[in-house]
C-alpha positions as CSV (number, residue, x, y, z in Angstrom):
1,X,39.5,-32.2,-37.4
2,X,41.8,-30.0,-39.5
3,X,45.2,-29.0,-38.3
4,X,46.5,-25.6,-39.3
5,X,50.2,-25.6,-40.2
6,X,51.7,-22.1,-39.9
7,X,54.6,-21.2,-42.2
8,X,57.7,-19.6,-40.7
9,X,57.3,-16.7,-43.1
10,X,53.8,-16.1,-41.9
11,X,55.0,-15.4,-38.4
12,X,57.7,-13.0,-39.7
13,X,55.2,-11.2,-41.9
14,X,52.7,-10.7,-39.1
15,X,55.4,-9.4,-36.7
16,X,56.7,-7.0,-39.4
17,X,53.1,-5.7,-40.1
18,X,52.5,-5.1,-36.4
19,X,55.7,-3.0,-36.1
20,X,55.2,-0.9,-39.2
21,X,53.4,2.4,-38.8
22,X,50.2,2.7,-40.9
23,X,49.7,6.0,-42.7
24,X,46.5,7.7,-41.6
25,X,44.5,9.7,-44.0
26,X,41.9,12.3,-43.0
27,X,38.3,11.1,-43.1
28,X,37.1,13.9,-45.4
29,X,39.7,12.9,-48.0
30,X,38.7,9.2,-47.8
31,X,35.0,10.1,-48.1
32,X,35.8,12.3,-51.2
33,X,37.6,9.4,-52.8
34,X,34.8,7.1,-51.9
35,X,32.3,9.3,-53.7
36,X,34.6,9.5,-56.7
37,X,35.0,5.7,-56.8
38,X,31.2,5.3,-56.5
39,X,30.5,7.7,-59.3
40,X,33.0,6.0,-61.6
41,X,31.6,2.5,-60.8
42,X,34.8,1.3,-59.2
43,X,33.3,-1.4,-56.8
44,X,36.6,-2.6,-55.6
45,X,37.7,1.0,-54.8
46,X,34.4,1.6,-53.0
47,X,34.9,-1.5,-50.9
48,X,38.5,-0.6,-49.9
49,X,37.7,3.0,-49.1
50,X,34.6,2.1,-47.1
51,X,36.8,-0.2,-45.0
52,X,39.4,2.4,-44.6
53,X,36.8,4.9,-43.5
54,X,35.6,2.5,-40.8
55,X,39.2,2.0,-39.6
56,X,39.8,5.7,-39.4
57,X,36.5,6.3,-37.6
58,X,36.7,3.5,-35.1
59,X,39.8,2.8,-33.0
60,X,39.3,-1.0,-33.0
61,X,37.5,-2.7,-35.9
62,X,36.6,-6.3,-35.6
63,X,38.8,-6.9,-32.6
């Protein structure tokens, strides 16, 4: 059995992330950027933007 050891800074980072507001972009803007990333062959950008579009579209993703 593996024991997970949490670092003190990990707890602080998670607490800070949950308190900070997340900027929300409009779905049409995200989809336009997604199309641009796809046309230029930016696979990492496509991945990030697809996930951001899912987060904007759905209130709770993966929770």
